[in-house]
C-alpha positions as CSV (number, residue, x, y, z in Angstrom):
1,X,114.2,137.7,102.3
2,X,117.9,138.5,102.5
3,X,120.8,136.1,102.4
4,X,121.2,135.8,106.2
5,X,117.5,135.0,106.7
6,X,117.6,132.3,103.9
7,X,120.7,130.8,105.5
8,X,119.0,130.7,109.0
9,X,115.9,129.2,107.6
10,X,117.9,126.5,105.7
11,X,119.9,125.7,108.9
12,X,116.7,125.4,110.9
13,X,115.2,123.1,108.3
14,X,118.3,120.8,108.2
15,X,118.4,120.7,112.0
16,X,114.7,119.7,112.2
17,X,115.2,117.0,109.6
18,X,118.3,115.6,111.4
19,X,116.4,115.5,114.7
20,X,113.5,113.6,113.1
21,X,115.8,111.2,111.3
22,X,117.7,110.5,114.6
23,X,114.4,109.7,116.4
24,X,113.5,107.3,113.6
25,X,116.8,105.6,113.5
26,X,116.8,104.6,117.2
27,X,113.6,102.5,116.6
28,X,115.4,99.8,114.6
29,X,116.9,96.6,116.0
30,X,119.4,95.8,113.3
31,X,121.9,97.6,111.1
32,X,120.1,96.3,108.0
33,X,116.8,97.8,109.1
34,X,118.6,101.1,109.7
35,X,120.3,101.1,106.3
36,X,117.1,100.1,104.5
37,X,115.2,103.0,106.2
38,X,118.0,105.5,105.5
39,X,118.2,104.5,101.8
40,X,114.5,104.6,101.3
41,X,114.2,108.0,103.1
42,X,117.0,109.4,100.9
43,X,115.3,108.2,97.8
44,X,112.0,109.7,98.8
45,X,113.5,113.0,99.9
46,X,115.5,113.5,96.7
47,X,113.4,111.8,94.0
48,X,112.3,115.3,92.9
49,X,115.9,116.0,92.0
50,X,116.5,112.9,89.9
51,X,112.9,112.3,88.8
52,X,112.1,108.6,88.6
53,X,115.6,107.4,87.9
54,X,116.1,106.2,91.4
């Protein structure tokens, strides 16, 4: 896979993730619920980077 194909695939993955996140965020009634979901999702998504430190 060349550099252009890798970039395109990464952009598609990011766009897909952003659409999914946006659909999930509109479900919440309060800012606190939204922030809780966002933090938890971030921790789950990037726990592989930091191991169990989060």
